[in-house]
C-alpha positions, 0 to 999 in steps of 0.5 A, spaced: 737 185 878 742 178 876 739 174 870 739 169 877 733 172 879 730 176 874 727 170 870 724 166 875 721 171 878 719 173 872 716 167 870 713 166 877 709 172 876 706 169 868 705 164 872 700 167 877 697 173 871 695 165 867 692 163 873 688 169 876 685 167 869 684 161 869 680 162 875 678 155 877 675 157 883 670 161 879 663 159 879 663 155 873 655 155 869 652 150 867 652 146 861 652 142 856 645 136 856 641 136 861 642 130 866 640 125 872 646 128 876 644 124 881 637 126 881 631 123 879 631 121 871 624 120 870 622 128 873 627 134 871 627 142 872 631 146 868 631 152 871 636 158 875 642 158 872 640 150 870 637 155 863 645 156 861 644 149 858 639 151 853 642 152 846 640 157 841 641 151 834 643 154 828 638 156 824 639 163 825 635 169 825 634 168 834 638 170 840 638 167 847 640 172 853 641 168 860 639 175 864 635 177 871 627 179 870 626 187 871 620 185 877 623 180 882 630 179 879 629 171 878 634 167 873 630 168 866 632 166 858 630 171 853 629 167 846 627 173 840 626 170 834 626 174 827 619 173 822 625 170 817 627 163 822 624 158 819 625 151 821 622 145 823 626 141 826 627 144 834 635 142 833 635 148 828 631 154 834 633 154 842 633 147 845 634 144 851 639 136 850 636 131 854 642 126 855 642 119 856 640 117 862 633 122 862 632 120 854 632 112 857 628 115 862 622 117 859 623 113 852 616 109 851 611 113 855 607 118 857 610 124 859 610 132 860 614 137 858 612 144 862 613 149 861 613 156 865 614 163 860 611 169 858 610 175 853 615 179 853 620 185 851 619 190 845 615 186 840 613 180 845 609 174 842 602 172 843 604 166 843 609 160 842 611 153 840 614 147 843 616 139 841 619 134 843 625 131 839 626 123 840 627 121 834 625 124 826 619 119 826 618 121 833 616 127 836 611 131 839 610 137 832 611 143 833 604 145 839 601 151 841 600 155 846 597 162 847 601 167 853 600 172 857 603 178 860 604 175 867 609 168 867 604 162 866 606 153 866 604 151 860 604 143 858 605 139 853 603 132 853 607 126 849 607 119 848 615 117 847 616 112 842 621 106 844 629 107 842 630 101 841 638 100 841 639 106 838 640 110 844 642 118 843 638 125 846 632 127 846 631 135 845 626 141 847 625 145 843 622 152 844 620 158 841 616 164 840 611 165 834 612 170 829 608 173 824 612 179 822 619 183 823 620 180 831 617 176 837 621 175 844 618 172 850 622 169 856 622 163 860 623 161 867 623 155 868 622 147 864 620 140 868 621 134 864 616 128 867 614 122 866 606 120 867 605 113 866 609 106 867 613 104 860 609 101 855 608 100 847 607 107 845 599 108 844 596 105 836 595 110 831 598 115 828 599 121 833 596 127 833 601 133 833 604 129 839 598 130 843 596 124 847 589 121 844 
């Protein structure tokens, strides 16, 4: 084949392979912070493919996996935490990042974080903890819940602090309680919603983030 034909055809073929590898028409999984995105930012649900927005964190000793439940085929988040994975900041473990529009919608008011979860795996967790983190001096703290083998809704309530001019991200952390070895759990959905108007947070110290 003459060079005048070979090189243009080779370039076209290489371009076709690159195009197919990039798969511009393929499905893109959700990632990044949770935002309203045309939804009501005061009542946000994360389920199905949206669970891909969970971040494993940088603390180590924890793994997360998105898959389908063996019993009903629904998309779930699996969390496996080793006993050596100890941390206080929820950003060090599995967590969701809430974008500025959701953070603004939630600030300085009572909210609920409703988590559908269950124990699962070879070493199923009997308890898990959740934490709504707004800033270092404004977090719910780790609140514990008893898990069952069936999915159940668990509700964390919290009165979020004022942000003032310091806008940024809020975070929701979830982790199985791991007394030894490692423990596993599954999460089917997370719903974050406001339950009252904006106002001044209640006076006095918070009791582990639970509304007085």
